[in-house]
C-alpha positions as CSV (number, residue, x, y, z in Angstrom):
1,M,9.4,4.6,24.7
2,P,6.0,2.9,23.4
3,V,6.4,-0.4,21.4
4,Y,5.5,0.7,18.0
5,L,3.4,-1.9,15.8
6,D,2.1,0.5,13.3
7,H,4.7,0.1,10.7
8,A,2.5,-0.2,7.9
9,A,1.1,3.1,8.5
10,T,4.6,4.9,8.7
11,T,8.0,3.3,9.9
12,P,10.8,5.5,11.3
13,I,13.3,7.0,8.9
14,S,16.3,5.1,8.6
15,A,19.8,6.1,9.3
16,P,21.0,6.1,5.8
17,A,18.0,8.2,4.9
18,L,18.4,10.5,7.8
19,A,21.9,11.0,6.8
20,A,20.8,11.5,3.0
21,L,18.7,14.1,4.0
22,T,20.6,16.1,6.5
23,S,23.4,16.2,4.1
24,V,21.2,17.3,1.0
25,I,18.7,19.7,2.8
26,T,21.4,22.6,3.7
27,R,22.1,22.9,0.2
28,S,20.5,25.5,-2.3
29,G,19.6,24.5,-5.9
30,N,16.4,23.9,-7.9
31,P,17.2,21.1,-10.2
32,S,15.6,22.2,-13.0
33,S,18.0,25.7,-12.7
34,L,21.2,25.6,-15.0
35,H,23.6,27.6,-12.8
36,G,26.2,25.5,-10.8
37,S,23.6,24.8,-7.6
38,G,20.9,23.8,-10.0
39,R,23.3,21.2,-11.8
40,R,24.5,19.9,-8.4
41,A,20.6,19.2,-7.3
42,R,20.0,17.9,-10.8
43,A,22.8,15.4,-10.6
44,T,21.6,14.3,-6.6
45,V,17.7,13.9,-8.2
46,E,19.3,11.9,-11.0
47,A,21.7,9.5,-9.2
48,A,18.6,9.0,-6.9
49,R,16.6,8.2,-9.8
50,E,19.1,5.4,-10.8
51,T,19.2,4.0,-7.0
52,I,15.4,3.6,-7.0
53,A,14.9,2.3,-10.6
54,A,18.0,-0.5,-9.8
55,A,15.6,-1.2,-6.2
56,A,12.6,-1.6,-8.1
57,G,13.9,-3.2,-11.2
58,A,12.9,-0.6,-13.6
59,H,14.9,1.5,-16.1
60,P,15.4,5.0,-14.7
61,T,13.7,6.7,-17.2
62,E,10.5,5.1,-15.8
63,V,10.8,6.5,-12.5
64,I,8.4,9.6,-12.0
65,F,9.2,11.2,-8.6
66,T,5.7,12.3,-7.1
67,S,4.7,13.8,-3.2
68,G,3.7,10.0,-2.3
69,G,1.6,6.8,-3.1
70,T,-1.7,8.8,-2.9
71,E,-0.2,11.1,-5.8
72,A,1.4,8.1,-7.6
73,D,-2.1,6.2,-7.5
74,N,-4.3,9.2,-8.7
75,L,-1.8,10.0,-11.7
76,A,-1.6,6.3,-12.9
77,V,-5.5,5.8,-12.5
78,K,-6.8,8.6,-13.6
79,G,-4.0,9.7,-16.4
80,L,-4.6,5.8,-17.8
81,F,-8.2,6.4,-18.0
82,W,-8.0,9.7,-19.6
83,S,-5.1,8.7,-22.1
84,R,-7.0,5.0,-23.2
85,N,-10.6,6.8,-23.2
86,A,-9.4,9.7,-25.2
87,A,-7.8,7.0,-27.8
88,E,-11.2,4.7,-28.1
89,P,-13.9,6.4,-26.3
90,R,-15.7,2.8,-25.6
91,R,-13.0,2.2,-23.3
92,T,-14.8,3.2,-19.8
93,R,-14.5,0.5,-17.6
94,I,-12.2,0.3,-14.8
95,L,-11.6,-3.6,-13.1
96,V,-10.4,-3.3,-9.5
97,S,-10.1,-5.0,-6.7
98,S,-12.5,-4.7,-4.0
99,I,-9.6,-4.3,-1.4
100,E,-7.8,-1.2,-2.7
101,H,-6.5,1.5,-0.5
102,A,-8.5,4.5,-0.5
103,A,-5.9,6.4,-2.6
104,V,-7.2,4.0,-5.7
105,Q,-10.6,3.3,-4.5
106,D,-11.5,6.8,-3.9
107,T,-9.8,7.8,-7.2
108,V,-12.0,5.4,-9.1
109,E,-15.1,6.4,-7.5
110,W,-14.6,9.9,-8.5
111,L,-13.8,8.7,-12.1
112,E,-17.0,6.8,-12.0
113,K,-19.0,10.0,-10.4
114,H,-17.4,12.9,-12.8
115,E,-15.9,11.1,-15.8
116,G,-18.3,8.5,-17.0
117,A,-16.1,5.7,-15.8
118,E,-17.6,2.1,-15.1
119,V,-16.5,0.3,-12.4
120,L,-16.5,-3.5,-11.6
121,W,-15.2,-4.5,-8.3
122,L,-13.4,-7.7,-8.3
123,P,-14.4,-9.9,-5.5
124,V,-12.1,-11.5,-3.6
125,D,-12.0,-14.7,-1.1
126,E,-11.8,-15.0,2.8
127,H,-8.2,-14.3,2.7
128,G,-8.2,-11.1,0.5
129,T,-7.0,-12.9,-2.5
130,V,-8.6,-11.3,-5.8
131,S,-10.7,-13.7,-7.8
132,L,-8.8,-14.4,-11.0
133,T,-11.6,-16.2,-12.0
134,A,-13.8,-13.1,-12.0
135,L,-11.0,-11.2,-13.8
136,K,-10.9,-13.7,-16.5
137,K,-14.8,-13.9,-17.0
138,E,-14.8,-10.2,-17.7
139,L,-12.1,-10.2,-20.2
140,D,-13.4,-13.4,-21.9
141,D,-16.8,-12.6,-21.9
142,G,-16.5,-9.8,-25.0
143,G,-15.8,-6.8,-22.7
144,A,-12.0,-6.4,-23.1
145,D,-12.6,-4.0,-25.6
146,S,-14.1,-1.8,-23.2
147,V,-11.6,-1.8,-20.5
148,A,-9.4,1.1,-20.0
149,L,-7.2,-0.6,-17.3
150,V,-6.9,-2.9,-14.3
151,T,-5.9,-2.0,-11.1
152,C,-4.8,-4.1,-8.1
153,M,-2.5,-3.6,-5.4
154,W,0.3,-5.7,-5.0
155,A,-0.1,-6.8,-1.4
156,N,-3.2,-5.8,1.1
157,N,-2.3,-2.9,3.7
158,E,-4.6,-4.2,6.4
159,V,-4.7,-7.9,6.5
160,G,-1.1,-8.5,4.5
161,T,-2.2,-10.6,1.8
162,I,0.0,-10.7,-1.3
163,E,-1.9,-10.6,-4.7
164,P,-1.6,-12.7,-7.6
165,I,0.2,-9.7,-9.7
166,A,1.7,-11.8,-12.5
167,A,-1.2,-13.8,-13.0
168,I,-3.4,-10.7,-13.5
169,V,-0.8,-8.8,-15.6
170,A,-0.8,-12.2,-17.8
171,L,-4.6,-12.1,-18.3
172,A,-4.7,-8.7,-19.1
173,A,-2.2,-8.9,-21.4
174,E,-4.0,-11.2,-23.7
175,Y,-6.3,-8.4,-24.8
176,G,-3.6,-5.4,-24.3
177,I,-4.8,-3.8,-21.0
178,P,-2.8,-2.0,-19.1
179,V,-2.3,-3.1,-15.5
180,H,-1.7,-0.8,-12.5
181,S,-0.3,-1.8,-9.0
182,D,-0.3,0.1,-5.7
183,A,3.1,-1.3,-4.5
184,V,3.2,0.8,-1.6
185,Q,3.2,-2.6,0.9
186,A,5.2,-4.3,-1.2
187,F,8.3,-2.4,-2.3
188,G,10.8,-3.0,0.4
189,S,9.1,-5.9,2.2
190,I,9.4,-8.3,-0.5
191,P,11.0,-8.8,-4.2
192,V,9.3,-6.6,-6.2
193,N,10.5,-6.1,-10.2
194,F,8.8,-3.8,-12.2
195,K,10.2,-4.9,-15.3
196,D,9.6,-8.8,-14.6
197,S,6.1,-7.8,-13.6
198,G,4.8,-6.7,-17.0
199,L,3.0,-3.6,-15.1
200,A,2.4,-0.5,-17.3
201,A,2.5,1.5,-13.9
202,M,3.4,0.6,-10.3
203,S,3.2,3.0,-7.2
204,I,5.6,3.2,-4.5
205,S,6.1,5.5,-1.2
206,G,9.1,6.5,1.0
207,H,7.7,6.8,4.4
208,K,7.0,3.0,4.2
209,I,10.2,2.0,3.7
210,G,12.5,4.2,6.1
211,G,12.5,7.4,3.9
212,P,10.5,10.7,4.6
213,V,7.2,11.4,4.4
214,G,6.1,13.4,1.3
215,V,8.1,11.5,-1.3
216,G,7.0,8.5,-3.7
217,A,7.3,7.4,-7.2
218,L,5.0,6.3,-10.2
219,L,7.1,3.7,-11.9
220,L,5.5,3.9,-15.6
221,G,6.3,1.8,-18.9
222,R,8.3,4.0,-21.1
223,A,6.2,3.5,-24.2
224,V,2.8,3.5,-21.9
225,S,0.8,6.9,-22.9
226,L,-0.5,9.0,-19.3
227,T,-2.5,12.2,-19.3
228,P,-1.4,14.6,-16.9
229,V,-3.4,15.0,-13.6
230,Q,-2.1,18.4,-12.9
231,H,-0.2,21.0,-15.2
232,G,2.7,23.3,-14.9
233,G,6.3,22.9,-15.8
234,G,6.3,19.2,-16.8
235,Q,9.5,18.2,-14.8
236,E,8.8,14.3,-14.6
237,R,8.4,13.2,-18.2
238,T,5.8,16.0,-18.7
239,V,3.3,14.1,-17.2
240,R,4.1,15.3,-13.5
241,S,5.0,19.1,-12.8
242,G,6.1,20.4,-9.5
243,T,9.7,21.5,-8.3
244,L,11.5,18.4,-7.5
245,D,12.4,17.7,-3.4
246,T,15.9,17.1,-3.5
247,A,16.6,16.4,-0.4
248,G,13.4,14.0,-0.1
249,I,14.4,12.4,-2.9
250,A,18.0,11.6,-1.9
251,A,16.7,10.0,1.4
252,F,14.3,7.8,-0.2
253,A,16.9,6.7,-2.5
254,A,18.9,6.1,0.5
255,A,16.3,4.2,2.1
256,A,15.5,2.2,-1.0
257,Q,18.9,1.0,-1.6
258,D,19.0,0.0,2.1
259,V,16.0,-2.1,2.4
260,T,16.5,-3.8,-0.9
261,E,20.2,-5.0,-0.3
262,N,19.2,-6.3,3.1
263,M,16.0,-7.4,2.2
264,A,16.5,-11.3,2.6
265,T,17.9,-11.0,5.9
266,E,15.7,-8.3,7.6
267,S,12.2,-9.9,6.1
268,N,13.2,-13.6,7.7
269,R,14.2,-11.6,10.8
270,I,10.9,-9.5,10.7
271,A,8.8,-12.9,9.5
272,G,10.1,-14.6,12.9
273,L,8.8,-11.6,14.8
274,R,5.6,-11.6,13.2
275,D,5.1,-15.6,13.7
276,Q,5.8,-15.1,17.3
277,I,3.1,-12.5,17.8
278,I,0.6,-14.7,16.0
279,D,1.5,-17.6,18.0
280,A,1.3,-15.4,21.3
281,V,-2.6,-14.1,20.3
282,R,-3.5,-17.5,19.6
283,Q,-2.5,-18.6,23.1
284,A,-3.9,-15.5,25.0
285,V,-7.0,-15.2,23.0
286,P,-8.0,-18.7,21.5
287,D,-11.3,-17.4,19.9
288,A,-9.1,-14.4,18.0
289,V,-8.8,-15.1,14.2
290,L,-6.0,-14.2,12.2
291,R,-7.0,-12.8,8.5
292,G,-5.4,-13.2,5.5
293,T,-2.9,-15.5,4.6
294,D,-1.6,-17.7,7.2
295,P,1.9,-18.1,7.1
296,A,2.0,-21.7,8.4
297,D,0.3,-22.8,5.3
298,H,1.4,-20.1,2.7
299,P,4.7,-18.3,4.0
300,N,5.2,-16.6,0.7
301,A,1.5,-15.3,0.6
302,R,1.8,-12.7,3.5
303,L,3.9,-9.6,4.0
304,P,6.9,-10.7,6.6
305,G,5.5,-7.5,9.0
306,N,2.0,-8.0,9.2
307,A,-0.1,-9.7,12.0
308,H,-3.8,-9.0,11.4
309,F,-6.5,-10.4,14.1
310,T,-10.3,-10.1,14.7
311,F,-11.3,-10.3,18.4
312,P,-14.8,-11.6,18.9
313,G,-17.0,-9.6,21.1
314,C,-14.4,-6.9,21.3
315,E,-14.7,-3.3,19.7
316,G,-11.1,-2.9,17.7
317,D,-11.0,0.9,18.9
318,S,-11.4,-0.3,22.5
319,L,-8.2,-2.8,22.5
320,L,-6.3,0.1,20.6
321,F,-6.6,2.5,23.5
322,L,-6.2,-0.1,26.0
323,L,-2.9,-1.4,24.7
324,D,-1.9,2.2,24.0
325,M,-2.5,3.0,27.5
326,A,-0.2,-0.3,28.3
327,G,2.5,1.4,25.9
328,V,2.1,-0.6,22.8
329,E,0.7,1.3,19.5
330,S,-1.3,-0.9,17.2
331,S,-3.9,0.0,14.5
332,T,-7.6,-1.0,13.7
333,G,-7.6,-0.5,9.9
334,S,-10.7,1.0,10.2
335,A,-12.0,4.4,9.7
336,C,-14.4,6.7,12.3
337,T,-16.6,9.0,11.2
338,A,-18.4,11.6,13.7
339,G,-17.3,9.2,16.6
340,V,-19.3,6.2,15.0
341,P,-17.4,3.4,14.6
342,R,-16.9,1.6,11.0
343,P,-15.7,-1.8,9.9
344,S,-12.9,-2.2,7.3
345,H,-14.2,-2.3,3.8
346,V,-11.3,-4.5,3.3
347,L,-12.9,-7.2,5.8
348,L,-16.3,-7.0,4.5
349,A,-15.3,-7.8,1.2
350,M,-13.2,-10.7,2.5
351,G,-17.2,-11.9,3.9
352,L,-17.1,-10.6,7.3
353,D,-20.3,-9.4,9.3
354,E,-19.8,-5.8,10.5
355,D,-19.8,-6.8,14.1
356,T,-16.8,-9.1,13.3
357,A,-14.8,-6.6,11.5
358,R,-15.3,-4.1,14.2
359,G,-12.9,-6.5,16.4
360,A,-9.8,-5.9,14.1
361,Q,-6.6,-5.1,15.3
362,R,-3.2,-5.2,12.9
363,F,0.0,-5.4,14.3
364,S,2.8,-4.6,11.7
365,L,6.4,-4.8,12.3
366,G,9.5,-2.9,10.7
367,H,13.1,-2.1,10.7
368,T,12.7,-0.9,14.5
369,S,11.0,-3.9,15.8
370,S,12.8,-6.2,18.3
371,Q,12.7,-9.2,20.6
372,Q,11.8,-6.7,23.5
373,D,8.9,-5.5,21.5
374,V,7.1,-8.6,21.1
375,D,7.5,-9.5,24.5
376,A,6.4,-6.3,25.7
377,F,3.2,-6.6,23.7
378,V,2.7,-10.3,24.9
379,A,2.5,-9.2,28.3
380,A,0.3,-6.1,27.5
381,L,-2.0,-8.1,25.4
382,P,-3.8,-10.4,27.9
383,Q,-5.3,-7.4,30.3
384,A,-5.8,-5.1,27.6
385,H,-8.0,-7.5,25.9
386,A,-9.8,-8.7,28.8
387,M,-10.7,-5.0,29.5
388,A,-11.6,-4.3,25.9
389,K,-14.0,-7.7,26.1
390,Q,-15.7,-6.5,29.3
391,A,-16.7,-3.5,27.6
392,G,-18.1,-4.8,24.6
393,M,-19.3,-3.7,21.4
394,A,-20.6,0.2,21.2
395,G,-24.4,0.5,19.7
396,H,-24.3,1.6,16.3
397,Q,-26.4,2.1,13.6
398,S,-24.6,1.5,10.2
399,R,-25.0,2.9,7.1
400,I,-21.6,1.4,5.6
401,Q,-21.4,0.9,1.8
402,T,-18.5,-0.9,0.4
403,A,-17.0,-1.9,-3.3
404,S,-18.1,-5.5,-2.9
405,T,-21.7,-4.6,-1.9
406,R,-22.4,-1.7,-4.5
């Protein structure tokens, strides 16, 4: 079996989630039907809704089931923009961090292109932390009345930096501006409480916490108005239509309960393995640079399962494939279009040049990670890195644009 160090992309289904999935998936019944099978399916969905609400610090009526984090992000960002703009046409601006996942970034750009949104990309520092100074300036300089919403991820999916959500919400609240957060990476890894956060909307996903792919949720404040993205039966509070995946929802709830009940112990265990990886990389490759906040300096400012490095003079894709050949699965965190390596927009927003950003490698851990995994990685890294370094950087002609350079 390969050593799996890509839990930030997706993590294996947990035992409680698998048990719930297999128990429910063989049953018939649409949860919107009125007969016995339908009522049993509805009872399963509502029990799961209560479980997820408890895990996320929300009221059950605030849990809107979706097909995953991407749909939840689209529903929140588009729905908030349309609703706020319809109520007051001058609300055309969206303030958004420059390191968002594509599910938010592309949604905001679509609204800019097709719906007349004006987008302000909030800068980040060298660790990937959103600038509160920039946000405060945008709000205090008289432009708050034109802001439809603020959106900022709770924790970055590439470098693992945890964002100052409480401070962002507090600044926006002074002007009555709703804030959405993509908490897909944070939920299940660190304490996340929707009620205490003051957020208007928060996105979470099943397959990041040990649930199945294809189910997630948008947590939406009960007083928050949202325009639907798609139309149909209005099954979820009239803002989200579609037949609910009863089995997937049950498994999502089982995973959520499992990760939140065991979070303190498991997060400490995973963080210990992460710190071993950080130390091992620094010893094996002294010029490698940890990106994101250093847990040695700020232990609560980085996700416990994330170790992200750049390797100078080394193509990230080359290192990925060489590690893969050695039985270790990791990620570059970058996209590749038509065979041309492209650096991460997150790293560029953090101030890295393109060549440095192209040497990125993310090692992410989860509930199946073990000491044996770390030992195997440590054994495989030196040779894989040496071979990747020998191969050097591929020639390229970059045409990249990022949120922070627009």
